[in-house]
C-alpha positions in Angstrom: 0.4 -17.0 -12.3 4.7 -16.2 -12.9 6.7 -16.3 -9.6 9.9 -13.9 -9.7 13.7 -13.8 -7.9 13.5 -11.1 -6.2 16.9 -9.2 -5.7 17.7 -6.6 -3.4 19.3 -4.8 -5.3 16.2 -4.6 -8.2 13.5 -5.3 -6.0 11.3 -2.5 -3.3 8.8 -3.2 -1.4 5.5 0.0 -1.3 4.5 -0.3 2.3 1.4 1.5 1.2 -0.8 3.9 3.6 0.0 2.2 6.9 -1.6 5.0 9.4 -2.9 3.8 12.5 -7.1 5.2 10.9 -6.5 2.3 8.4 -4.0 -1.1 10.6 -5.5 0.2 14.9 -8.4 -0.8 16.7 -9.2 2.7 17.2 -8.7 4.0 14.0 -11.5 5.7 11.9 -11.5 3.2 9.3 -10.2 0.6 10.7 -14.1 -0.9 12.6 -14.6 -1.1 8.2 -12.1 -3.1 6.9 -11.6 -5.8 10.3 -13.6 -8.4 9.4 -11.4 -8.9 5.8 -7.9 -7.6 7.6 -9.0 -10.5 10.2 -9.9 -13.2 7.6 -6.9 -13.1 6.4 -4.5 -12.5 9.3 -3.6 -9.2 7.3 -1.8 -7.4 10.5 0.6 -10.6 10.9 1.0 -10.7 7.8 2.0 -7.6 6.8 5.1 -7.6 10.2 5.9 -10.9 9.2 6.3 -9.5 5.1 8.4 -6.3 6.4 10.5 -8.8 8.7 11.4 -10.5 5.9 12.3 -7.9 3.7 14.0 -5.8 6.2 16.2 -9.8 6.6 16.4 -9.6 2.6 18.3 -6.0 2.2 15.1 -5.4 -0.1 14.4 -1.1 0.1 11.8 -0.3 1.0 9.3 2.7 0.8 6.8 4.1 2.5 3.9 5.4 0.0 1.6 7.0 2.5 -1.9 8.8 1.1 -2.1 12.6 1.9 -3.5 13.6 5.5 -6.5 15.5 5.5 -6.2 19.2 6.8 -9.0 21.9 6.9 -10.0 23.4 3.5 -8.7 20.4 1.6 -11.2 19.5 -1.6 -13.4 22.8 -0.6 -13.2 24.7 -3.8 -12.1 22.0 -6.1 -13.9 21.1 -9.3 -14.2 17.4 -8.9 -13.3 16.1 -5.7 -14.4 12.1 -5.9 -16.9 10.7 -3.1 -13.9 9.1 -1.3 -11.8 12.3 -1.1 -15.1 14.4 0.1 -15.9 11.2 2.5 -12.2 11.5 3.9 -12.9 15.0 4.3 -16.5 14.2 6.0 -14.6 11.9 8.3 -11.2 13.8 8.7 -9.0 10.3 7.5 -5.2 10.9 8.2 -5.7 14.1 9.8 -2.2 15.9 9.4 -1.5 16.3 13.0 -3.6 13.6 14.8 -2.6 10.1 15.6 -4.5 8.9 13.0 -2.4 10.5 10.4 0.6 9.4 11.9 2.0 5.1 11.1 0.8 2.8 13.0 3.8 1.2 15.9 4.7 -2.0 13.8 4.9 -0.1 10.9 7.6 2.3 11.6 10.0 4.0 9.5 14.0 2.6 9.5 16.8 4.6 8.5 17.7 3.6 4.9 13.5 3.8 3.9 12.1 6.0 1.9 9.5 7.9 2.8 7.2 9.8 -0.7 5.3 12.4 -0.6 2.1 12.1 -0.3 -0.6 11.1 -2.8 -4.2 12.8 -3.3 -6.5 9.9 -4.5 -5.2 6.7 -4.8 -2.6 6.0 -6.9 1.4 6.2 -5.1 2.4 7.4 -8.4 0.3 10.3 -9.4 1.4 13.8 -8.3 4.2 12.0 -6.5 8.3 11.2 -6.7 7.6 7.9 -6.3 8.6 6.8 -9.8 11.9 9.2 -9.7 12.7 7.4 -6.0 12.5 4.5 -7.4 14.6 4.8 -10.8 16.8 6.5 -8.9 17.3 3.4 -6.3 17.9 1.0 -9.4 14.4 -0.4 -8.7 12.5 -2.6 -11.7 10.1 -5.0 -9.2 7.9 -3.7 -6.4 6.4 -5.9 -3.9 3.2 -4.4 -2.6 1.1 -4.6 0.2 -0.5 -1.9 2.9 -4.1 -1.0 2.1 -6.3 -1.4 0.3 -6.7 -3.9 -1.9 -9.2 -2.7 -4.1 -8.2 1.7 -4.6 -4.8 2.6 -3.9 -2.9 -1.1 -4.4 -4.8 -2.0 -7.5 -4.0 2.1 -8.9 -0.5 2.0 -8.0 0.2 -1.5 -9.2 -1.6 -1.1 -12.2 0.4 2.5 -12.5 3.8 0.9 -11.8 2.8 -1.7 -14.2 2.2 1.0 -17.1 5.8 2.4 -16.2 7.3 -1.0 -16.9 8.3 -1.8 -13.6 7.5 -5.7 -13.0 4.4 -6.2 -10.2 3.7 -8.5 -7.5 0.8 -8.4 -5.3 0.5 -9.8 -1.6 -3.1 -10.3 -1.9 -3.0 -11.5 2.4 -1.2 -8.4 3.6 -3.9 -5.8 2.6 -7.6 -5.5 3.1 -10.5 -3.7 1.6 -13.4 -3.2 3.5 -15.7 -6.1 1.9 -15.2 -9.9 0.5 -16.7 -8.7 -2.4 -13.7 -5.9 -2.9 -11.1 -8.1 -2.1 -11.9 -10.4 -4.7 -12.0 -8.3 -7.6 -8.1 -7.1 -6.2 -6.7 -10.1 -6.6 -9.5 -12.7 -8.7 -10.6 -9.9 -11.1 -8.7 -6.7 -11.3 -5.1 -8.1 -10.4 -4.6 -10.2 -13.0 -5.1 -8.2 -15.7 -1.5 -6.0 -14.2 -0.1 -7.7 -11.7 3.0 -9.8 -12.8 2.8 -12.5 -9.3 -0.3 -12.0 -7.0 1.3 -14.1 -3.9 0.2 -15.2 -0.8 3.0 -13.4 2.4 4.5 -17.7 2.8 4.6 -17.2 -1.1 6.6 -14.6 -1.1 8.8 -15.6 1.6 10.1 -18.7 0.0 10.5 -16.8 -3.4 13.0 -13.9 -1.2 14.7 -17.1 0.6 
């Protein structure tokens, strides 16, 4: 796919769901993602991407999932299976260690923390689109979790809104290799303008 020039004033990095429950060894969801994450060296690549975009003065947006609280989804008409599973596991529970951002991916001064999304898209029912527009962002780079759910949904929604979308395929993970294949080989090319490795992204930043 085409590779783009990422100008700092027009480019934003979207770091999706960097919670302990996803990224830390003791996290509730890490065991499901561990095999895929380690096969692509995801955590190291995430750190590399974060360092590179900070050095390039690219604006960073934290795009967090809703943190579970007692009573969530109980009276909903149409909670989806993922939301119900999240409630059973109490994933990213508010005020819990699992619902905190991983130590390696903490917001710094100037980073923007987007309102929490309830399902998969970081745009739906949040202020992400408004924040991107107010910061003059036209190109979005997506990293974080999970490749075939929140990353894909946020990227697809972003494309529909007119953003140029880049996926970094080894700075994300999924619960299976089949899901990663679908995210980057089947579904990604239908909406993303670029699908890069971490090294390819950094070469473009330079």
